[in-house]
C-alpha positions, 0 to 999 in steps of 0.5 A: 870942977864945973863937970862935977857940978853938971854930974852932979845936978844932971845925975839924979835927973837921969835915975828919976828918968829913967825910973820912971820910964820902968815903972811906966813898963810895968803898969802897962804890962799889969794883968787885972784878976780878970783878965786872969780870971777869962784866960784860964778859963779860956784855957781850960775850955780849949785844953781840958773839954 
């Protein structure tokens, strides 16, 4: 009976921790529009001109 009680308490905590970690990783990988335009511009200069 005690094990079921611990599972109900710790499952939402672990779910929140995993969700927070995934959110942080995705947020870190997001690029701004300015950096994307600069990347496109650099690639055009490298391969077209």
